[in-house]
SENU-462352 format. One record per atom (N, C-alpha, C, O): x, y, z; residue number from 1; residue in one letter. Coordinates in steps of 0.02 Angstrom, whole numbers. Layout:
N
+--------+--------+--------+-----+------+
:      x :      y :      z : seq : type :
+--------+--------+--------+-----+------+
:      X :      Y :      Z : NUM :    A :
...
+--------+--------+--------+-----+------+
//
This chain:
121
+--------+--------+--------+-----+------+
:      x :      y :      z : seq : type :
+--------+--------+--------+-----+------+
:  -1218 :   1702 :  -1004 :   1 :    M :
:  -1204 :   1774 :  -1006 :   1 :    M :
:  -1263 :   1810 :  -1035 :   1 :    M :
:  -1296 :   1786 :  -1081 :   1 :    M :
:  -1276 :   1868 :  -1008 :   2 :    Q :
:  -1332 :   1909 :  -1032 :   2 :    Q :
:  -1314 :   1944 :  -1098 :   2 :    Q :
:  -1255 :   1952 :  -1115 :   2 :    Q :
:  -1366 :   1964 :  -1133 :   3 :    E :
:  -1357 :   1998 :  -1197 :   3 :    E :
:  -1312 :   2060 :  -1191 :   3 :    E :
:  -1270 :   2072 :  -1234 :   3 :    E :
:  -1320 :   2098 :  -1138 :   4 :    S :
:  -1281 :   2159 :  -1130 :   4 :    S :
:  -1207 :   2143 :  -1123 :   4 :    S :
:  -1165 :   2178 :  -1151 :   4 :    S :
:  -1190 :   2090 :  -1087 :   5 :    G :
:  -1120 :   2070 :  -1080 :   5 :    G :
:  -1091 :   2050 :  -1147 :   5 :    G :
:  -1034 :   2067 :  -1164 :   5 :    G :
:  -1130 :   2012 :  -1186 :   6 :    E :
:  -1107 :   1992 :  -1253 :   6 :    E :
:  -1095 :   2054 :  -1296 :   6 :    E :
:  -1046 :   2057 :  -1334 :   6 :    E :
:  -1140 :   2102 :  -1291 :   7 :    M :
:  -1134 :   2163 :  -1331 :   7 :    M :
:  -1070 :   2201 :  -1313 :   7 :    M :
:  -1035 :   2226 :  -1358 :   7 :    M :
:  -1056 :   2206 :  -1249 :   8 :    Y :
:   -995 :   2241 :  -1228 :   8 :    Y :
:   -933 :   2204 :  -1253 :   8 :    Y :
:   -886 :   2236 :  -1277 :   8 :    Y :
:   -932 :   2138 :  -1247 :   9 :    L :
:   -874 :   2100 :  -1271 :   9 :    L :
:   -865 :   2108 :  -1346 :   9 :    L :
:   -809 :   2116 :  -1370 :   9 :    L :
:   -920 :   2106 :  -1383 :  10 :    E :
:   -917 :   2115 :  -1455 :  10 :    E :
:   -889 :   2184 :  -1472 :  10 :    E :
:   -849 :   2192 :  -1518 :  10 :    E :
:   -911 :   2235 :  -1435 :  11 :    T :
:   -888 :   2303 :  -1447 :  11 :    T :
:   -813 :   2309 :  -1434 :  11 :    T :
:   -777 :   2340 :  -1474 :  11 :    T :
:   -790 :   2281 :  -1380 :  12 :    I :
:   -717 :   2282 :  -1365 :  12 :    I :
:   -679 :   2248 :  -1422 :  12 :    I :
:   -627 :   2273 :  -1443 :  12 :    I :
:   -706 :   2192 :  -1446 :  13 :    F :
:   -674 :   2156 :  -1501 :  13 :    F :
:   -671 :   2199 :  -1564 :  13 :    F :
:   -618 :   2205 :  -1596 :  13 :    F :
:   -727 :   2229 :  -1583 :  14 :    V :
:   -731 :   2271 :  -1643 :  14 :    V :
:   -682 :   2330 :  -1637 :  14 :    V :
:   -645 :   2345 :  -1684 :  14 :    V :
:   -683 :   2363 :  -1580 :  15 :    L :
:   -638 :   2421 :  -1571 :  15 :    L :
:   -565 :   2399 :  -1571 :  15 :    L :
:   -522 :   2435 :  -1597 :  15 :    L :
:   -549 :   2341 :  -1543 :  16 :    S :
:   -480 :   2318 :  -1540 :  16 :    S :
:   -454 :   2298 :  -1609 :  16 :    S :
:   -394 :   2297 :  -1621 :  16 :    S :
:   -499 :   2281 :  -1655 :  17 :    K :
:   -479 :   2263 :  -1724 :  17 :    K :
:   -450 :   2323 :  -1760 :  17 :    K :
:   -416 :   2316 :  -1812 :  17 :    K :
:   -463 :   2383 :  -1735 :  18 :    K :
:   -437 :   2444 :  -1766 :  18 :    K :
:   -366 :   2458 :  -1743 :  18 :    K :
:   -339 :   2512 :  -1756 :  18 :    K :
:   -335 :   2410 :  -1708 :  19 :    N :
:   -266 :   2414 :  -1685 :  19 :    N :
:   -252 :   2473 :  -1639 :  19 :    N :
:   -198 :   2502 :  -1641 :  19 :    N :
:   -300 :   2489 :  -1598 :  20 :    A :
:   -291 :   2542 :  -1549 :  20 :    A :
:   -311 :   2514 :  -1481 :  20 :    A :
:   -356 :   2473 :  -1476 :  20 :    A :
:   -278 :   2537 :  -1428 :  21 :    P :
:   -298 :   2516 :  -1362 :  21 :    P :
:   -370 :   2538 :  -1348 :  21 :    P :
:   -391 :   2591 :  -1370 :  21 :    P :
:   -408 :   2496 :  -1313 :  22 :    V :
:   -478 :   2510 :  -1299 :  22 :    V :
:   -487 :   2526 :  -1225 :  22 :    V :
:   -462 :   2490 :  -1182 :  22 :    V :
:   -523 :   2581 :  -1212 :  23 :    R :
:   -540 :   2600 :  -1143 :  23 :    R :
:   -615 :   2601 :  -1135 :  23 :    R :
:   -652 :   2599 :  -1185 :  23 :    R :
:   -638 :   2604 :  -1074 :  24 :    S :
:   -710 :   2608 :  -1060 :  24 :    S :
:   -742 :   2667 :  -1096 :  24 :    S :
:   -798 :   2662 :  -1121 :  24 :    S :
:   -707 :   2722 :  -1098 :  25 :    L :
:   -732 :   2782 :  -1132 :  25 :    L :
:   -746 :   2769 :  -1206 :  25 :    L :
:   -795 :   2792 :  -1233 :  25 :    L :
:   -701 :   2731 :  -1237 :  26 :    D :
:   -711 :   2713 :  -1308 :  26 :    D :
:   -774 :   2671 :  -1317 :  26 :    D :
:   -812 :   2682 :  -1365 :  26 :    D :
:   -784 :   2624 :  -1272 :  27 :    V :
:   -844 :   2582 :  -1274 :  27 :    V :
:   -907 :   2625 :  -1265 :  27 :    V :
:   -956 :   2617 :  -1301 :  27 :    V :
:   -905 :   2669 :  -1217 :  28 :    A :
:   -962 :   2714 :  -1203 :  28 :    A :
:   -978 :   2756 :  -1265 :  28 :    A :
:  -1036 :   2763 :  -1284 :  28 :    A :
:   -927 :   2785 :  -1295 :  29 :    N :
:   -937 :   2827 :  -1354 :  29 :    N :
:   -964 :   2786 :  -1413 :  29 :    N :
:  -1009 :   2809 :  -1449 :  29 :    N :
:   -938 :   2727 :  -1423 :  30 :    Y :
:   -959 :   2684 :  -1478 :  30 :    Y :
:  -1032 :   2663 :  -1472 :  30 :    Y :
:  -1069 :   2663 :  -1521 :  30 :    Y :
:  -1052 :   2646 :  -1411 :  31 :    L :
:  -1120 :   2622 :  -1400 :  31 :    L :
:  -1169 :   2678 :  -1384 :  31 :    L :
:  -1230 :   2668 :  -1386 :  31 :    L :
:  -1143 :   2737 :  -1367 :  32 :    G :
:  -1186 :   2792 :  -1348 :  32 :    G :
:  -1216 :   2784 :  -1279 :  32 :    G :
:  -1271 :   2807 :  -1264 :  32 :    G :
:  -1178 :   2750 :  -1235 :  33 :    F :
:  -1200 :   2738 :  -1166 :  33 :    F :
:  -1163 :   2785 :  -1120 :  33 :    F :
:  -1111 :   2814 :  -1138 :  33 :    F :
:  -1189 :   2793 :  -1060 :  34 :    S :
:  -1156 :   2836 :  -1011 :  34 :    S :
:  -1093 :   2802 :   -984 :  34 :    S :
:  -1088 :   2741 :   -982 :  34 :    S :
:  -1045 :   2843 :   -964 :  35 :    K :
:   -983 :   2817 :   -936 :  35 :    K :
:   -995 :   2775 :   -874 :  35 :    K :
:   -964 :   2722 :   -867 :  35 :    K :
:  -1039 :   2797 :   -827 :  36 :    P :
:  -1050 :   2755 :   -768 :  36 :    P :
:  -1080 :   2687 :   -784 :  36 :    P :
:  -1063 :   2637 :   -753 :  36 :    P :
:  -1125 :   2683 :   -833 :  37 :    S :
:  -1155 :   2619 :   -853 :  37 :    S :
:  -1101 :   2572 :   -880 :  37 :    S :
:  -1099 :   2513 :   -862 :  37 :    S :
:  -1058 :   2599 :   -923 :  38 :    V :
:  -1006 :   2558 :   -952 :  38 :    V :
:   -955 :   2538 :   -899 :  38 :    V :
:   -931 :   2481 :   -899 :  38 :    V :
:   -938 :   2584 :   -855 :  39 :    S :
:   -891 :   2568 :   -801 :  39 :    S :
:   -916 :   2511 :   -758 :  39 :    S :
:   -878 :   2466 :   -740 :  39 :    S :
:   -980 :   2513 :   -741 :  40 :    R :
:  -1010 :   2459 :   -702 :  40 :    R :
:  -1007 :   2393 :   -740 :  40 :    R :
:   -989 :   2341 :   -711 :  40 :    R :
:  -1023 :   2394 :   -803 :  41 :    A :
:  -1022 :   2333 :   -845 :  41 :    A :
:   -951 :   2306 :   -850 :  41 :    A :
:   -941 :   2245 :   -848 :  41 :    A :
:   -901 :   2350 :   -856 :  42 :    M :
:   -832 :   2327 :   -861 :  42 :    M :
:   -811 :   2293 :   -796 :  42 :    M :
:   -773 :   2244 :   -797 :  42 :    M :
:   -835 :   2319 :   -740 :  43 :    G :
:   -820 :   2287 :   -676 :  43 :    G :
:   -849 :   2217 :   -672 :  43 :    G :
:   -816 :   2171 :   -647 :  43 :    G :
:   -909 :   2209 :   -697 :  44 :    I :
:   -941 :   2142 :   -698 :  44 :    I :
:   -903 :   2095 :   -744 :  44 :    I :
:   -891 :   2037 :   -726 :  44 :    I :
:   -884 :   2120 :   -802 :  45 :    L :
:   -847 :   2078 :   -850 :  45 :    L :
:   -778 :   2060 :   -822 :  45 :    L :
:   -753 :   2004 :   -833 :  45 :    L :
:   -747 :   2107 :   -788 :  46 :    K :
:   -682 :   2093 :   -758 :  46 :    K :
:   -688 :   2040 :   -703 :  46 :    K :
:   -648 :   1994 :   -700 :  46 :    K :
:   -739 :   2048 :   -660 :  47 :    N :
:   -750 :   1999 :   -607 :  47 :    N :
:   -767 :   1930 :   -634 :  47 :    N :
:   -753 :   1879 :   -602 :  47 :    N :
:   -798 :   1928 :   -693 :  48 :    G :
:   -814 :   1864 :   -724 :  48 :    G :
:   -757 :   1835 :   -765 :  48 :    G :
:   -765 :   1783 :   -797 :  48 :    G :
:   -700 :   1869 :   -765 :  49 :    N :
:   -640 :   1847 :   -801 :  49 :    N :
:   -650 :   1847 :   -877 :  49 :    N :
:   -624 :   1804 :   -912 :  49 :    N :
:   -690 :   1895 :   -902 :  50 :    Y :
:   -699 :   1902 :   -973 :  50 :    Y :
:   -654 :   1956 :  -1002 :  50 :    Y :
:   -639 :   1956 :  -1062 :  50 :    Y :
:   -633 :   2003 :   -960 :  51 :    I :
:   -586 :   2055 :   -981 :  51 :    I :
:   -534 :   2066 :   -927 :  51 :    I :
:   -543 :   2047 :   -869 :  51 :    I :
:   -480 :   2098 :   -948 :  52 :    E :
:   -429 :   2121 :   -902 :  52 :    E :
:   -423 :   2196 :   -912 :  52 :    E :
:   -431 :   2221 :   -968 :  52 :    E :
:   -409 :   2232 :   -859 :  53 :    V :
:   -400 :   2304 :   -862 :  53 :    V :
:   -331 :   2319 :   -834 :  53 :    V :
:   -316 :   2303 :   -776 :  53 :    V :
:   -288 :   2351 :   -874 :  54 :    D :
:   -221 :   2366 :   -849 :  54 :    D :
:   -221 :   2431 :   -809 :  54 :    D :
:   -273 :   2463 :   -802 :  54 :    D :
:   -163 :   2451 :   -784 :  55 :    D :
:   -158 :   2510 :   -741 :  55 :    D :
:   -173 :   2575 :   -777 :  55 :    D :
:   -183 :   2627 :   -744 :  55 :    D :
:   -174 :   2575 :   -844 :  56 :    K :
:   -191 :   2635 :   -882 :  56 :    K :
:   -265 :   2634 :   -903 :  56 :    K :
:   -288 :   2681 :   -936 :  56 :    K :
:   -301 :   2582 :   -884 :  57 :    G :
:   -372 :   2577 :   -901 :  57 :    G :
:   -386 :   2545 :   -968 :  57 :    G :
:   -443 :   2546 :   -991 :  57 :    G :
:   -336 :   2515 :   -998 :  58 :    Y :
:   -346 :   2482 :  -1063 :  58 :    Y :
:   -378 :   2414 :  -1052 :  58 :    Y :
:   -359 :   2376 :  -1007 :  58 :    Y :
:   -426 :   2398 :  -1095 :  59 :    L :
:   -464 :   2336 :  -1089 :  59 :    L :
:   -436 :   2284 :  -1137 :  59 :    L :
:   -421 :   2299 :  -1195 :  59 :    L :
:   -429 :   2223 :  -1113 :  60 :    T :
:   -408 :   2166 :  -1154 :  60 :    T :
:   -455 :   2108 :  -1140 :  60 :    T :
:   -471 :   2094 :  -1082 :  60 :    T :
:   -476 :   2076 :  -1193 :  61 :    L :
:   -519 :   2017 :  -1185 :  61 :    L :
:   -477 :   1958 :  -1162 :  61 :    L :
:   -422 :   1947 :  -1187 :  61 :    L :
:   -503 :   1920 :  -1114 :  62 :    T :
:   -471 :   1858 :  -1094 :  62 :    T :
:   -486 :   1805 :  -1147 :  62 :    T :
:   -523 :   1819 :  -1194 :  62 :    T :
:   -458 :   1746 :  -1140 :  63 :    T :
:   -472 :   1692 :  -1187 :  63 :    T :
:   -547 :   1679 :  -1192 :  63 :    T :
:   -573 :   1672 :  -1247 :  63 :    T :
:   -581 :   1675 :  -1136 :  64 :    E :
:   -653 :   1663 :  -1135 :  64 :    E :
:   -691 :   1722 :  -1164 :  64 :    E :
:   -739 :   1713 :  -1201 :  64 :    E :
:   -671 :   1782 :  -1146 :  65 :    G :
:   -703 :   1842 :  -1173 :  65 :    G :
:   -696 :   1847 :  -1248 :  65 :    G :
:   -743 :   1865 :  -1283 :  65 :    G :
:   -637 :   1830 :  -1273 :  66 :    L :
:   -624 :   1832 :  -1345 :  66 :    L :
:   -666 :   1780 :  -1381 :  66 :    L :
:   -692 :   1792 :  -1435 :  66 :    L :
:   -673 :   1721 :  -1351 :  67 :    K :
:   -713 :   1668 :  -1380 :  67 :    K :
:   -786 :   1690 :  -1389 :  67 :    K :
:   -815 :   1680 :  -1442 :  67 :    K :
:   -814 :   1721 :  -1338 :  68 :    I :
:   -883 :   1745 :  -1342 :  68 :    I :
:   -889 :   1802 :  -1392 :  68 :    I :
:   -935 :   1803 :  -1432 :  68 :    I :
:   -842 :   1849 :  -1389 :  69 :    A :
:   -843 :   1907 :  -1434 :  69 :    A :
:   -841 :   1886 :  -1507 :  69 :    A :
:   -878 :   1912 :  -1549 :  69 :    A :
:   -797 :   1839 :  -1523 :  70 :    K :
:   -791 :   1815 :  -1592 :  70 :    K :
:   -855 :   1780 :  -1615 :  70 :    K :
:   -877 :   1788 :  -1672 :  70 :    K :
:   -885 :   1742 :  -1570 :  71 :    K :
:   -947 :   1707 :  -1586 :  71 :    K :
:  -1002 :   1757 :  -1602 :  71 :    K :
:  -1037 :   1749 :  -1652 :  71 :    K :
:  -1010 :   1808 :  -1561 :  72 :    I :
:  -1062 :   1857 :  -1571 :  72 :    I :
:  -1048 :   1899 :  -1634 :  72 :    I :
:  -1094 :   1914 :  -1672 :  72 :    I :
:   -986 :   1917 :  -1644 :  73 :    Y :
:   -967 :   1956 :  -1703 :  73 :    Y :
:   -981 :   1917 :  -1767 :  73 :    Y :
:  -1007 :   1945 :  -1816 :  73 :    Y :
:   -963 :   1853 :  -1768 :  74 :    E :
:   -977 :   1812 :  -1827 :  74 :    E :
:  -1052 :   1809 :  -1841 :  74 :    E :
:  -1073 :   1816 :  -1898 :  74 :    E :
:  -1091 :   1800 :  -1788 :  75 :    R :
:  -1164 :   1799 :  -1797 :  75 :    R :
:  -1188 :   1865 :  -1827 :  75 :    R :
:  -1230 :   1866 :  -1872 :  75 :    R :
:  -1162 :   1920 :  -1802 :  76 :    H :
:  -1182 :   1985 :  -1826 :  76 :    H :
:  -1168 :   1992 :  -1901 :  76 :    H :
:  -1211 :   2014 :  -1940 :  76 :    H :
:  -1108 :   1974 :  -1921 :  77 :    V :
:  -1087 :   1981 :  -1991 :  77 :    V :
:  -1129 :   1936 :  -2036 :  77 :    V :
:  -1155 :   1958 :  -2087 :  77 :    V :
:  -1136 :   1873 :  -2017 :  78 :    V :
:  -1172 :   1824 :  -2058 :  78 :    V :
:  -1246 :   1843 :  -2063 :  78 :    V :
:  -1275 :   1841 :  -2117 :  78 :    V :
:  -1277 :   1860 :  -2006 :  79 :    L :
:  -1348 :   1877 :  -2007 :  79 :    L :
:  -1361 :   1941 :  -2045 :  79 :    L :
:  -1411 :   1946 :  -2082 :  79 :    L :
:  -1318 :   1991 :  -2038 :  80 :    T :
:  -1326 :   2053 :  -2076 :  80 :    T :
:  -1324 :   2038 :  -2151 :  80 :    T :
:  -1367 :   2062 :  -2189 :  80 :    T :
:  -1275 :   1999 :  -2171 :  81 :    E :
:  -1268 :   1982 :  -2242 :  81 :    E :
:  -1329 :   1942 :  -2266 :  81 :    E :
:  -1354 :   1956 :  -2321 :  81 :    E :
:  -1352 :   1894 :  -2227 :  82 :    A :
:  -1409 :   1854 :  -2247 :  82 :    A :
:  -1472 :   1897 :  -2255 :  82 :    A :
:  -1509 :   1889 :  -2303 :  82 :    A :
:  -1483 :   1942 :  -2209 :  83 :    L :
:  -1542 :   1985 :  -2213 :  83 :    L :
:  -1538 :   2031 :  -2273 :  83 :    L :
:  -1588 :   2044 :  -2307 :  83 :    L :
:  -1479 :   2056 :  -2287 :  84 :    M :
:  -1471 :   2100 :  -2346 :  84 :    M :
:  -1483 :   2061 :  -2410 :  84 :    M :
:  -1511 :   2088 :  -2458 :  84 :    M :
:  -1462 :   1998 :  -2413 :  85 :    K :
:  -1474 :   1956 :  -2472 :  85 :    K :
:  -1548 :   1945 :  -2482 :  85 :    K :
:  -1570 :   1934 :  -2539 :  85 :    K :
:  -1586 :   1949 :  -2428 :  86 :    L :
:  -1659 :   1942 :  -2433 :  86 :    L :
:  -1693 :   2007 :  -2454 :  86 :    L :
:  -1754 :   2008 :  -2465 :  86 :    L :
:  -1654 :   2060 :  -2461 :  87 :    G :
:  -1681 :   2124 :  -2484 :  87 :    G :
:  -1691 :   2176 :  -2429 :  87 :    G :
:  -1719 :   2229 :  -2442 :  87 :    G :
:  -1668 :   2161 :  -2369 :  88 :    V :
:  -1674 :   2209 :  -2314 :  88 :    V :
:  -1618 :   2261 :  -2322 :  88 :    V :
:  -1561 :   2244 :  -2338 :  88 :    V :
:  -1635 :   2325 :  -2312 :  89 :    D :
:  -1584 :   2377 :  -2318 :  89 :    D :
:  -1531 :   2368 :  -2263 :  89 :    D :
:  -1544 :   2337 :  -2212 :  89 :    D :
:  -1472 :   2395 :  -2276 :  90 :    M :
:  -1415 :   2384 :  -2232 :  90 :    M :
:  -1428 :   2406 :  -2160 :  90 :    M :
:  -1412 :   2369 :  -2113 :  90 :    M :
:  -1455 :   2465 :  -2150 :  91 :    K :
:  -1467 :   2491 :  -2083 :  91 :    K :
:  -1513 :   2444 :  -2044 :  91 :    K :
:  -1499 :   2427 :  -1986 :  91 :    K :
:  -1568 :   2424 :  -2074 :  92 :    T :
:  -1616 :   2380 :  -2041 :  92 :    T :
:  -1585 :   2311 :  -2029 :  92 :    T :
:  -1594 :   2282 :  -1975 :  92 :    T :
:  -1549 :   2286 :  -2079 :  93 :    A :
:  -1517 :   2221 :  -2072 :  93 :    A :
:  -1468 :   2220 :  -2013 :  93 :    A :
:  -1467 :   2172 :  -1975 :  93 :    A :
:  -1428 :   2273 :  -2006 :  94 :    E :
:  -1381 :   2276 :  -1951 :  94 :    E :
:  -1416 :   2281 :  -1883 :  94 :    E :
:  -1396 :   2248 :  -1835 :  94 :    E :
:  -1469 :   2321 :  -1880 :  95 :    E :
:  -1507 :   2328 :  -1818 :  95 :    E :
:  -1540 :   2262 :  -1798 :  95 :    E :
:  -1537 :   2242 :  -1740 :  95 :    E :
:  -1571 :   2228 :  -1847 :  96 :    D :
:  -1604 :   2165 :  -1833 :  96 :    D :
:  -1553 :   2110 :  -1815 :  96 :    D :
:  -1565 :   2071 :  -1770 :  96 :    D :
:  -1498 :   2109 :  -1852 :  97 :    A :
:  -1446 :   2059 :  -1837 :  97 :    A :
:  -1420 :   2068 :  -1766 :  97 :    A :
:  -1405 :   2019 :  -1732 :  97 :    A :
:  -1414 :   2131 :  -1745 :  98 :    C :
:  -1390 :   2145 :  -1677 :  98 :    C :
:  -1436 :   2116 :  -1624 :  98 :    C :
:  -1413 :   2093 :  -1572 :  98 :    C :
:  -1501 :   2116 :  -1638 :  99 :    R :
:  -1548 :   2087 :  -1590 :  99 :    R :
:  -1549 :   2011 :  -1595 :  99 :    R :
:  -1550 :   1977 :  -1544 :  99 :    R :
:  -1549 :   1985 :  -1656 : 100 :    I :
:  -1553 :   1913 :  -1666 : 100 :    I :
:  -1491 :   1876 :  -1641 : 100 :    I :
:  -1497 :   1821 :  -1614 : 100 :    I :
:  -1433 :   1906 :  -1649 : 101 :    E :
:  -1370 :   1872 :  -1634 : 101 :    E :
:  -1366 :   1847 :  -1562 : 101 :    E :
:  -1328 :   1801 :  -1547 : 101 :    E :
:  -1404 :   1877 :  -1518 : 102 :    H :
:  -1400 :   1859 :  -1447 : 102 :    H :
:  -1449 :   1804 :  -1427 : 102 :    H :
:  -1442 :   1774 :  -1374 : 102 :    H :
:  -1498 :   1790 :  -1469 : 103 :    V :
:  -1550 :   1742 :  -1450 : 103 :    V :
:  -1552 :   1680 :  -1496 : 103 :    V :
:  -1583 :   1630 :  -1478 : 103 :    V :
:  -1522 :   1684 :  -1554 : 104 :    I :
:  -1524 :   1628 :  -1601 : 104 :    I :
:  -1487 :   1568 :  -1572 : 104 :    I :
:  -1434 :   1576 :  -1542 : 104 :    I :
:  -1514 :   1509 :  -1582 : 105 :    S :
:  -1481 :   1449 :  -1557 : 105 :    S :
:  -1420 :   1432 :  -1600 : 105 :    S :
:  -1416 :   1451 :  -1658 : 105 :    S :
:  -1373 :   1395 :  -1572 : 106 :    D :
:  -1315 :   1373 :  -1610 : 106 :    D :
:  -1337 :   1330 :  -1669 : 106 :    D :
:  -1309 :   1334 :  -1723 : 106 :    D :
:  -1388 :   1288 :  -1657 : 107 :    K :
:  -1413 :   1243 :  -1710 : 107 :    K :
:  -1440 :   1282 :  -1769 : 107 :    K :
:  -1424 :   1267 :  -1826 : 107 :    K :
:  -1481 :   1333 :  -1756 : 108 :    T :
:  -1509 :   1373 :  -1810 : 108 :    T :
:  -1456 :   1413 :  -1845 : 108 :    T :
:  -1456 :   1419 :  -1906 : 108 :    T :
:  -1409 :   1441 :  -1807 : 109 :    F :
:  -1356 :   1480 :  -1838 : 109 :    F :
:  -1313 :   1437 :  -1883 : 109 :    F :
:  -1292 :   1457 :  -1938 : 109 :    F :
:  -1299 :   1377 :  -1860 : 110 :    K :
:  -1260 :   1330 :  -1901 : 110 :    K :
:  -1296 :   1315 :  -1966 : 110 :    K :
:  -1264 :   1311 :  -2019 : 110 :    K :
:  -1362 :   1306 :  -1964 : 111 :    A :
:  -1402 :   1294 :  -2024 : 111 :    A :
:  -1398 :   1353 :  -2072 : 111 :    A :
:  -1393 :   1345 :  -2133 : 111 :    A :
:  -1402 :   1414 :  -2045 : 112 :    I :
:  -1397 :   1474 :  -2086 : 112 :    I :
:  -1329 :   1478 :  -2120 : 112 :    I :
:  -1324 :   1493 :  -2179 : 112 :    I :
:  -1277 :   1463 :  -2082 : 113 :    K :
:  -1209 :   1464 :  -2111 : 113 :    K :
:  -1202 :   1411 :  -2166 : 113 :    K :
:  -1170 :   1424 :  -2218 : 113 :    K :
:  -1231 :   1353 :  -2155 : 114 :    K :
:  -1228 :   1299 :  -2205 : 114 :    K :
:  -1264 :   1321 :  -2268 : 114 :    K :
:  -1238 :   1312 :  -2324 : 114 :    K :
:  -1323 :   1349 :  -2261 : 115 :    H :
:  -1361 :   1373 :  -2319 : 115 :    H :
:  -1323 :   1428 :  -2355 : 115 :    H :
:  -1321 :   1429 :  -2417 : 115 :    H :
:  -1294 :   1473 :  -2318 : 116 :    R :
:  -1256 :   1529 :  -2347 : 116 :    R :
:  -1198 :   1502 :  -2388 : 116 :    R :
:  -1184 :   1526 :  -2444 : 116 :    R :
:  -1163 :   1452 :  -2360 : 117 :    K :
:  -1106 :   1422 :  -2395 : 117 :    K :
:  -1128 :   1388 :  -2460 : 117 :    K :
:  -1096 :   1396 :  -2512 : 117 :    K :
:  -1183 :   1352 :  -2456 : 118 :    E :
:  -1209 :   1317 :  -2516 : 118 :    E :
:  -1234 :   1368 :  -2568 : 118 :    E :
:  -1226 :   1358 :  -2628 : 118 :    E :
:  -1265 :   1421 :  -2544 : 119 :    Y :
:  -1293 :   1472 :  -2589 : 119 :    Y :
:  -1238 :   1509 :  -2627 : 119 :    Y :
:  -1249 :   1531 :  -2684 : 119 :    Y :
:  -1179 :   1516 :  -2596 : 120 :    K :
:  -1124 :   1553 :  -2628 : 120 :    K :
:  -1091 :   1512 :  -2684 : 120 :    K :
:  -1053 :   1540 :  -2723 : 120 :    K :
:  -1105 :   1447 :  -2688 : 121 :    K :
:  -1073 :   1405 :  -2739 : 121 :    K :
:  -1093 :   1424 :  -2808 : 121 :    K :
:  -1070 :   1394 :  -2857 : 121 :    K :
+--------+--------+--------+-----+------+
//
């Protein structure tokens, strides 16, 4: 899956955690993207069986979509926190984590999580 697809899935996940139904418009507003761009992306995600769209336009992550969204979200949270612990300001840490979360290997991320766990002891 491409970075943009992961980003959309993560956004749907984050918005759905607020206990409100999520629509394409919500995703567009959250990301600051145009409605047509988001609509096209939602079609691709739907065709890939990563999301479902009901008759009212509400978006729901499928099992596979949720799996990817949770993975990316966890990376975002852990990387943001790690960067801030290194002295990076919150805004920069979040922006950098957003870029890193899509390219970091599972092996490296696992090592960061292990170090973080040991460091918190």
